[in-house]
VMD Tcl script that builds the backbone (N, CA, C; Angstrom):
set m [mol new atoms 201]
animate dup $m
set s [atomselect $m all]
$s set {name element resname resid chain x y z} {
  {N N MET 1 A 7.988 -44.208 8.380}
  {CA C MET 1 A 8.785 -43.031 7.937}
  {C C MET 1 A 8.672 -42.868 6.405}
  {N N THR 2 A 8.707 -43.962 5.689}
  {CA C THR 2 A 8.614 -43.952 4.287}
  {C C THR 2 A 7.188 -43.442 3.782}
  {N N PHE 3 A 6.160 -43.877 4.494}
  {CA C PHE 3 A 4.820 -43.409 4.148}
  {C C PHE 3 A 4.749 -41.941 4.377}
  {N N THR 4 A 5.342 -41.387 5.444}
  {CA C THR 4 A 5.226 -39.994 5.728}
  {C C THR 4 A 5.929 -39.176 4.602}
  {N N LEU 5 A 7.066 -39.632 4.183}
  {CA C LEU 5 A 7.725 -38.913 3.099}
  {C C LEU 5 A 6.954 -38.912 1.768}
  {N N VAL 6 A 6.392 -40.143 1.509}
  {CA C VAL 6 A 5.618 -40.229 0.188}
  {C C VAL 6 A 4.370 -39.327 0.302}
  {N N ALA 7 A 3.683 -39.246 1.527}
  {CA C ALA 7 A 2.541 -38.360 1.625}
  {C C ALA 7 A 2.977 -36.940 1.519}
  {N N LEU 8 A 4.095 -36.568 2.160}
  {CA C LEU 8 A 4.600 -35.178 2.054}
  {C C LEU 8 A 4.880 -34.863 0.584}
  {N N PHE 9 A 5.573 -35.746 -0.126}
  {CA C PHE 9 A 5.863 -35.540 -1.485}
  {C C PHE 9 A 4.591 -35.258 -2.347}
  {N N ILE 10 A 3.524 -36.101 -2.150}
  {CA C ILE 10 A 2.299 -35.942 -2.841}
  {C C ILE 10 A 1.608 -34.606 -2.539}
  {N N VAL 11 A 1.671 -34.174 -1.285}
  {CA C VAL 11 A 1.082 -32.928 -0.947}
  {C C VAL 11 A 1.875 -31.833 -1.598}
  {N N VAL 12 A 3.135 -31.828 -1.613}
  {CA C VAL 12 A 3.975 -30.768 -2.207}
  {C C VAL 12 A 3.720 -30.739 -3.716}
  {N N VAL 13 A 3.597 -31.841 -4.382}
  {CA C VAL 13 A 3.351 -31.862 -5.895}
  {C C VAL 13 A 1.934 -31.310 -6.096}
  {N N ALA 14 A 0.962 -31.673 -5.291}
  {CA C ALA 14 A -0.376 -31.202 -5.451}
  {C C ALA 14 A -0.414 -29.669 -5.284}
  {N N PHE 15 A 0.214 -29.154 -4.169}
  {CA C PHE 15 A 0.286 -27.742 -3.963}
  {C C PHE 15 A 0.891 -27.030 -5.138}
  {N N THR 16 A 2.030 -27.544 -5.629}
  {CA C THR 16 A 2.693 -26.909 -6.746}
  {C C THR 16 A 1.854 -26.861 -8.009}
  {N N ALA 17 A 1.097 -27.985 -8.182}
  {CA C ALA 17 A 0.267 -28.057 -9.439}
  {C C ALA 17 A -0.925 -27.034 -9.296}
  {N N ILE 18 A -1.459 -26.894 -8.089}
  {CA C ILE 18 A -2.491 -25.927 -7.882}
  {C C ILE 18 A -1.947 -24.484 -8.054}
  {N N ALA 19 A -0.771 -24.166 -7.587}
  {CA C ALA 19 A -0.219 -22.853 -7.724}
  {C C ALA 19 A 0.065 -22.537 -9.106}
  {N N ILE 20 A 0.565 -23.449 -9.879}
  {CA C ILE 20 A 0.887 -23.206 -11.329}
  {C C ILE 20 A -0.456 -23.104 -12.079}
  {N N GLY 21 A -1.415 -23.879 -11.734}
  {CA C GLY 21 A -2.764 -23.693 -12.413}
  {C C GLY 21 A -3.379 -22.340 -12.086}
  {N N ALA 22 A -3.274 -21.896 -10.794}
  {CA C ALA 22 A -3.810 -20.561 -10.485}
  {C C ALA 22 A -3.096 -19.479 -11.204}
  {N N PHE 23 A -1.692 -19.536 -11.274}
  {CA C PHE 23 A -0.992 -18.557 -12.076}
  {C C PHE 23 A -1.331 -18.570 -13.574}
  {N N GLY 24 A -1.473 -19.787 -14.144}
  {CA C GLY 24 A -1.917 -19.827 -15.559}
  {C C GLY 24 A -3.266 -19.252 -15.783}
  {N N TRP 25 A -4.238 -19.551 -14.800}
  {CA C TRP 25 A -5.520 -18.962 -14.975}
  {C C TRP 25 A -5.520 -17.440 -14.862}
  {N N ALA 26 A -4.742 -16.880 -13.943}
  {CA C ALA 26 A -4.661 -15.484 -13.765}
  {C C ALA 26 A -4.128 -14.851 -15.023}
  {N N ALA 27 A -3.075 -15.376 -15.547}
  {CA C ALA 27 A -2.417 -14.863 -16.719}
  {C C ALA 27 A -3.371 -14.957 -17.919}
  {N N LYS 28 A -4.085 -16.030 -18.067}
  {CA C LYS 28 A -4.962 -16.285 -19.206}
  {C C LYS 28 A -6.178 -15.277 -19.148}
  {N N THR 29 A -6.675 -15.022 -17.992}
  {CA C THR 29 A -7.875 -14.114 -17.863}
  {C C THR 29 A -7.475 -12.688 -17.770}
  {N N GLY 30 A -6.254 -12.309 -17.866}
  {CA C GLY 30 A -5.819 -10.874 -17.798}
  {C C GLY 30 A -5.708 -10.235 -16.532}
  {N N GLN 31 A -5.473 -10.971 -15.458}
  {CA C GLN 31 A -5.404 -10.427 -14.093}
  {C C GLN 31 A -4.135 -9.643 -14.004}
  {N N PHE 32 A -3.093 -9.768 -14.842}
  {CA C PHE 32 A -1.828 -9.100 -14.695}
  {C C PHE 32 A -1.767 -7.825 -15.695}
  {N N HIS 33 A -2.861 -7.542 -16.361}
  {CA C HIS 33 A -2.875 -6.344 -17.208}
  {C C HIS 33 A -3.256 -5.154 -16.413}
  {N N GLY 34 A -2.686 -4.053 -16.671}
  {CA C GLY 34 A -3.016 -2.819 -16.083}
  {C C GLY 34 A -2.604 -2.620 -14.545}
  {N N LEU 35 A -1.498 -3.241 -14.257}
  {CA C LEU 35 A -1.048 -3.043 -12.832}
  {C C LEU 35 A -0.743 -1.614 -12.375}
  {N N GLU 36 A -0.259 -0.822 -13.329}
  {CA C GLU 36 A -0.035 0.541 -13.011}
  {C C GLU 36 A -1.352 1.306 -12.687}
  {N N ALA 37 A -2.385 1.017 -13.459}
  {CA C ALA 37 A -3.657 1.737 -13.238}
  {C C ALA 37 A -4.243 1.400 -11.852}
  {N N GLY 38 A -4.088 0.130 -11.431}
  {CA C GLY 38 A -4.557 -0.218 -10.139}
  {C C GLY 38 A -3.809 0.454 -8.965}
  {N N ALA 39 A -2.464 0.643 -9.215}
  {CA C ALA 39 A -1.670 1.304 -8.287}
  {C C ALA 39 A -2.025 2.767 -8.161}
  {N N ARG 40 A -2.454 3.403 -9.241}
  {CA C ARG 40 A -2.774 4.866 -9.175}
  {C C ARG 40 A -4.203 5.038 -8.677}
  {N N SER 41 A -5.047 4.058 -8.619}
  {CA C SER 41 A -6.469 4.234 -8.279}
  {C C SER 41 A -6.693 4.717 -6.853}
  {N N ILE 42 A -5.697 4.583 -5.970}
  {CA C ILE 42 A -5.810 5.090 -4.581}
  {C C ILE 42 A -5.728 6.582 -4.472}
  {N N PHE 43 A -5.263 7.250 -5.494}
  {CA C PHE 43 A -5.080 8.640 -5.416}
  {C C PHE 43 A -6.353 9.358 -6.064}
  {N N ASP 44 A -6.761 10.404 -5.479}
  {CA C ASP 44 A -7.828 11.241 -6.066}
  {C C ASP 44 A -7.280 12.460 -6.633}
  {N N THR 45 A -8.165 13.373 -7.086}
  {CA C THR 45 A -7.630 14.591 -7.743}
  {C C THR 45 A -6.995 15.565 -6.808}
  {N N ASP 46 A -7.286 15.430 -5.518}
  {CA C ASP 46 A -6.706 16.319 -4.466}
  {C C ASP 46 A -5.292 15.861 -4.065}
  {N N GLU 47 A -4.892 14.696 -4.364}
  {CA C GLU 47 A -3.606 14.184 -4.017}
  {C C GLU 47 A -2.927 13.587 -5.238}
  {N N PRO 48 A -2.127 14.431 -5.900}
  {CA C PRO 48 A -1.426 13.984 -7.066}
  {C C PRO 48 A -0.410 12.928 -6.785}
  {N N ILE 49 A -0.123 12.143 -7.833}
  {CA C ILE 49 A 0.825 11.013 -7.714}
  {C C ILE 49 A 2.246 11.634 -7.324}
  {N N GLY 50 A 2.854 11.042 -6.418}
  {CA C GLY 50 A 4.227 11.393 -6.023}
  {C C GLY 50 A 4.351 12.443 -4.983}
  {N N ARG 51 A 3.220 13.065 -4.501}
  {CA C ARG 51 A 3.249 14.151 -3.562}
  {C C ARG 51 A 2.251 13.777 -2.415}
  {N N PRO 52 A 2.746 13.261 -1.366}
  {CA C PRO 52 A 1.856 12.846 -0.265}
  {C C PRO 52 A 1.309 14.107 0.414}
  {N N THR 53 A 0.080 14.060 0.824}
  {CA C THR 53 A -0.585 15.225 1.459}
  {C C THR 53 A -1.149 14.839 2.810}
  {N N ASP 54 A -0.649 13.697 3.366}
  {CA C ASP 54 A -1.157 13.309 4.690}
  {C C ASP 54 A -0.615 14.251 5.727}
  {N N HIS 55 A -1.389 14.380 6.781}
  {CA C HIS 55 A -1.001 15.239 7.852}
  {C C HIS 55 A -0.898 14.382 9.154}
  {N N PHE 56 A 0.259 14.501 9.858}
  {CA C PHE 56 A 0.406 13.750 11.103}
  {C C PHE 56 A 0.496 14.767 12.189}
  {N N PRO 57 A -0.105 14.443 13.393}
  {CA C PRO 57 A -0.046 15.361 14.478}
  {C C PRO 57 A 1.378 15.533 14.994}
  {N N GLU 58 A 1.607 16.696 15.565}
  {CA C GLU 58 A 2.935 16.964 16.144}
  {C C GLU 58 A 3.254 16.031 17.289}
  {N N ARG 59 A 4.444 15.766 17.507}
  {CA C ARG 59 A 4.840 14.888 18.610}
  {C C ARG 59 A 4.596 15.572 19.956}
  {N N GLY 60 A 4.028 14.812 20.862}
  {CA C GLY 60 A 3.691 15.345 22.209}
  {C C GLY 60 A 2.254 15.874 22.328}
  {N N ARG 61 A 1.651 16.148 21.246}
  {CA C ARG 61 A 0.240 16.583 21.339}
  {C C ARG 61 A -0.648 15.440 21.064}
  {N N LYS 62 A -1.747 15.313 21.832}
  {CA C LYS 62 A -2.679 14.288 21.632}
  {C C LYS 62 A -3.741 14.728 20.580}
  {N N SER 63 A -4.076 13.827 19.732}
  {CA C SER 63 A -5.162 14.128 18.797}
  {C C SER 63 A -6.514 13.932 19.420}
  {N N LYS 64 A -7.556 14.472 18.780}
  {CA C LYS 64 A -8.881 14.233 19.327}
  {C C LYS 64 A -9.355 12.790 19.319}
  {N N ALA 65 A -8.829 11.986 18.326}
  {CA C ALA 65 A -9.214 10.622 18.273}
  {C C ALA 65 A -8.633 9.727 19.322}
  {N N SER 66 A -7.462 10.126 19.902}
  {CA C SER 66 A -6.847 9.345 20.899}
  {C C SER 66 A -7.403 9.688 22.354}
  {N N VAL 67 A -8.205 10.739 22.486}
  {CA C VAL 67 A -8.671 11.134 23.786}
  {C C VAL 67 A -9.788 10.313 24.173}
}
mol reanalyze $m
mol bondsrecalc $m
mol representation Tube
mol addrep $m
């Protein structure tokens, strides 16, 4: 029982160290810069930000893709 708890503790400490190291690397290399630009990159000029232009088929009618 004691060995299991010690092993679990070592695994938790190792995982935490890896997670902190990965976060530090990401912050150091600039991975968190420009988050807004990445969020806007899915829009093209035909679909302005804040105005969805998706079209959904009416209820009860089958689309050509589902036939």
